[in-house]
Residue frames relative to the residue before (quaternion, step in Angstrom):
aa qw qx qy qz dx dy dz
X 1.0000 0.0000 0.0000 0.0000 0.00 0.00 0.00
X 0.3118 -0.7387 0.5683 0.1848 3.57 -0.81 0.98
X 0.2073 -0.7939 0.5658 0.0816 3.54 -0.88 0.98
X 0.4443 -0.6571 0.5338 0.2930 3.54 -1.30 0.30
X 0.3716 -0.7093 0.5568 0.2208 3.52 -1.25 0.57
X 0.0595 -0.7276 0.6797 0.0713 3.49 -1.24 0.65
X 0.2125 -0.7677 0.5960 0.1008 3.55 -0.89 1.01
X 0.3694 -0.6872 0.5727 0.2515 3.56 -0.92 0.86
X 0.6375 -0.5090 0.4051 0.4129 3.55 -1.25 0.37
X 0.6133 0.5632 -0.3341 0.4415 3.56 1.07 -0.79
X 0.6664 0.5062 -0.3083 0.4524 3.60 0.90 -0.90
X 0.6326 0.5151 -0.3302 0.4749 3.60 1.00 -0.78
X 0.6605 0.5025 -0.3029 0.4686 3.56 0.95 -0.88
X 0.6224 0.5382 -0.3382 0.4568 3.60 1.01 -0.78
X 0.6469 0.5215 -0.3151 0.4585 3.58 0.96 -0.87
X 0.6498 0.5099 -0.3073 0.4725 3.57 1.01 -0.83
X 0.6437 0.5187 -0.3177 0.4643 3.59 0.97 -0.84
X 0.6367 0.5178 -0.3256 0.4696 3.58 0.97 -0.84
X 0.6482 0.5162 -0.3170 0.4613 3.57 0.90 -0.93
X 0.6831 0.5012 -0.2928 0.4432 3.59 0.78 -1.04
X 0.6521 0.5216 -0.3180 0.4489 3.58 0.96 -0.85
X 0.7066 0.4431 -0.2697 0.4813 3.60 0.81 -0.97
X 0.6415 0.5601 -0.3205 0.4147 3.59 1.02 -0.79
X 0.5085 0.6304 -0.4351 0.3934 3.60 1.17 -0.29
X 0.7405 0.3510 -0.2020 0.5363 3.56 1.14 -0.66
X 0.8096 -0.0778 0.0987 0.5733 3.59 0.95 -0.84
X 0.3275 -0.7526 0.5397 0.1873 3.57 -0.50 1.18
X 0.6222 0.5528 -0.3379 0.4394 3.56 1.03 -0.74
X 0.6853 0.4619 -0.2894 0.4830 3.60 0.86 -0.92
X 0.5956 0.5569 -0.3597 0.4537 3.60 1.09 -0.65
X 0.6521 0.5036 -0.3094 0.4748 3.59 0.96 -0.84
X 0.6463 0.5208 -0.3152 0.4602 3.56 0.94 -0.89
X 0.6697 0.5057 -0.2997 0.4539 3.59 0.89 -0.93
X 0.6669 0.4974 -0.3068 0.4623 3.59 0.89 -0.89
X 0.6501 0.5051 -0.3169 0.4711 3.59 0.95 -0.83
X 0.6350 0.5275 -0.3267 0.4603 3.57 1.02 -0.76
X 0.6477 0.5043 -0.3130 0.4777 3.60 0.92 -0.87
X 0.6683 0.5025 -0.3010 0.4586 3.58 0.88 -0.94
X 0.6365 0.5381 -0.3240 0.4476 3.58 0.99 -0.82
X 0.6696 0.4891 -0.2951 0.4746 3.57 0.94 -0.89
X 0.6281 0.5275 -0.3325 0.4655 3.58 1.04 -0.75
X 0.6358 0.5373 -0.3295 0.4456 3.59 0.97 -0.80
X 0.6095 0.5628 -0.3566 0.4296 3.60 1.09 -0.63
X 0.5587 0.6076 -0.3886 0.4094 3.60 1.21 -0.38
X 0.5428 0.6251 -0.4044 0.3887 3.61 1.15 -0.47
X 0.7487 0.3534 -0.2006 0.5237 3.56 1.03 -0.76
X 0.7894 0.1973 -0.0819 0.5756 3.58 1.10 -0.71
X 0.0854 -0.8662 0.4899 0.0501 3.61 0.51 1.14
X 0.7016 0.4484 -0.2753 0.4806 3.60 1.11 -0.52
X 0.2981 0.7896 -0.4852 0.2284 3.56 1.26 0.32
X 0.7108 0.4329 -0.2509 0.4944 3.57 0.99 -0.80
X 0.4917 -0.6474 0.4972 0.3032 3.53 -1.29 0.38
X 0.6099 -0.5047 0.4383 0.4257 3.56 -1.29 0.15
X 0.4957 -0.6431 0.4864 0.3227 3.59 -1.05 0.74
X 0.4148 -0.7713 0.4203 0.2374 3.60 -0.40 1.21
X 0.7433 0.4352 -0.2528 0.4408 3.61 0.93 -0.75
X 0.6419 0.4829 -0.3388 0.4899 3.59 1.25 0.10
X 0.4536 -0.7229 0.4522 0.2592 3.58 -0.81 0.98
X 0.6262 0.5292 -0.3491 0.4539 3.60 1.10 -0.60
X 0.3403 -0.7437 0.5391 0.2012 3.54 -1.05 0.70
X 0.4995 0.6631 -0.4320 0.3523 3.58 1.12 0.53
X 0.6869 0.4588 -0.2817 0.4881 3.59 1.22 -0.31
X 0.1129 -0.7807 0.6139 0.0294 3.53 -0.99 0.92
X 0.1624 -0.7687 0.6053 0.1281 3.54 -1.29 0.26
X 0.2096 -0.7349 0.6352 0.1117 3.48 -1.16 0.79
X 0.2709 -0.7609 0.5679 0.1587 3.58 -0.69 1.07
X 0.0186 0.7714 -0.6336 0.0568 3.54 -0.82 1.11
X 0.7972 -0.1616 0.0414 0.5803 3.55 -0.26 1.31
X 0.8076 -0.2339 0.1791 0.5108 3.62 -0.63 -1.07
X 0.6424 0.5416 -0.3029 0.4497 3.59 1.23 0.27
X 0.2786 -0.7249 0.6113 0.1522 3.51 -1.25 0.68
X 0.1693 -0.7642 0.6165 0.0849 3.56 -0.66 1.12
X 0.1629 -0.8022 0.5716 0.0568 3.57 -0.45 1.24
X 0.1125 0.8003 -0.5764 0.1210 3.55 -0.79 1.03
X 0.1772 -0.7467 0.6176 0.1719 3.51 -1.33 0.07
X 0.3919 -0.7007 0.5548 0.2180 3.50 -1.25 0.58
X 0.1217 -0.7593 0.6362 0.0626 3.55 -0.92 0.97
X 0.2441 -0.8248 0.4962 0.1176 3.56 0.01 1.32
X 0.6405 0.5594 -0.3435 0.3986 3.58 0.95 -0.81
X 0.7697 0.2974 -0.1709 0.5384 3.61 1.08 -0.65
X 0.4047 -0.7282 0.4528 0.3176 3.60 1.30 0.08
X 0.4478 0.6892 -0.4408 0.3609 3.56 0.92 0.97
X 0.1913 -0.6824 0.6855 0.1670 3.49 -1.39 0.45
X 0.1347 -0.8025 0.5791 0.0509 3.58 -0.64 1.10
X 0.2360 -0.7624 0.5921 0.1116 3.54 -0.60 1.23
X 0.2150 -0.8288 0.5107 0.0777 3.55 -0.48 1.22
X 0.7914 -0.1547 0.1541 0.5709 3.59 0.86 -0.94
X 0.1787 -0.7292 0.6453 0.1410 3.53 -1.34 0.33
X 0.0436 0.8243 -0.5567 0.0930 3.55 -0.43 1.23
X 0.5990 -0.5473 0.4375 0.3876 3.56 -1.25 0.41
X 0.6174 -0.5951 0.3796 0.3472 3.58 -1.07 0.77
X 0.6630 0.5111 -0.3144 0.4477 3.59 1.06 -0.59
X 0.6082 0.5687 -0.3468 0.4318 3.57 1.23 -0.35
X 0.3868 -0.7003 0.5526 0.2337 3.55 -0.94 0.94
X 0.3232 -0.7211 0.5774 0.2052 3.54 -1.09 0.70
X 0.1053 -0.8118 0.5742 0.0122 3.53 -0.68 1.14
X 0.6849 -0.4918 0.3479 0.4100 3.54 -1.25 0.36
X 0.5908 0.5834 -0.3726 0.4145 3.59 1.08 -0.65
X 0.6168 0.5421 -0.3391 0.4591 3.57 1.06 -0.73
X 0.6922 0.4720 -0.2699 0.4745 3.54 0.90 -0.94
X 0.6694 0.5172 -0.3030 0.4389 3.58 0.97 -0.79
X 0.6408 0.5163 -0.3342 0.4595 3.59 1.21 -0.28
X 0.2920 0.7742 -0.5063 0.2428 3.54 1.29 0.23
X 0.1116 -0.8327 0.5423 -0.0010 3.57 -0.33 1.30
X 0.2647 0.7819 -0.5223 0.2140 3.56 0.08 1.25
X 0.3466 0.7509 -0.4991 0.2587 3.60 1.13 0.45
X 0.7947 -0.2554 0.1280 0.5355 3.54 0.52 1.18
X 0.6427 0.5426 -0.3203 0.4357 3.58 1.25 -0.15
X 0.4811 0.6842 -0.4372 0.3305 3.57 1.22 -0.28
X 0.3700 -0.7243 0.5419 0.2120 3.54 -1.08 0.74
X 0.2920 -0.7444 0.5715 0.1842 3.57 -0.83 0.92
X 0.1120 0.7534 -0.6416 0.0904 3.49 -1.09 0.80
X 0.0497 0.8279 -0.5579 0.0302 3.57 -0.71 0.91
């Protein structure tokens, strides 16, 4: 079953921050990196369980997909056939409950499939 993606505002902002950081040295490489992350995220539509469970979170509802040096944090909503992209963080960054609790999807989430 192919699912739809919803991006939280936080995830969009994370992508922009990653682009801006890499673009300080190379705009071309920043574009390549962002496209690579987006491509891997799109693969979740067909293979939602591709990522592993987030090790530092006790709930088993959050997963992460490792893309180069970044962790794409998401959850699967089976009842609505959705993949919700919550955040994109550097691999060295610990994921805490505060990050997950800021999930901003009260009608503001962006759909992209």
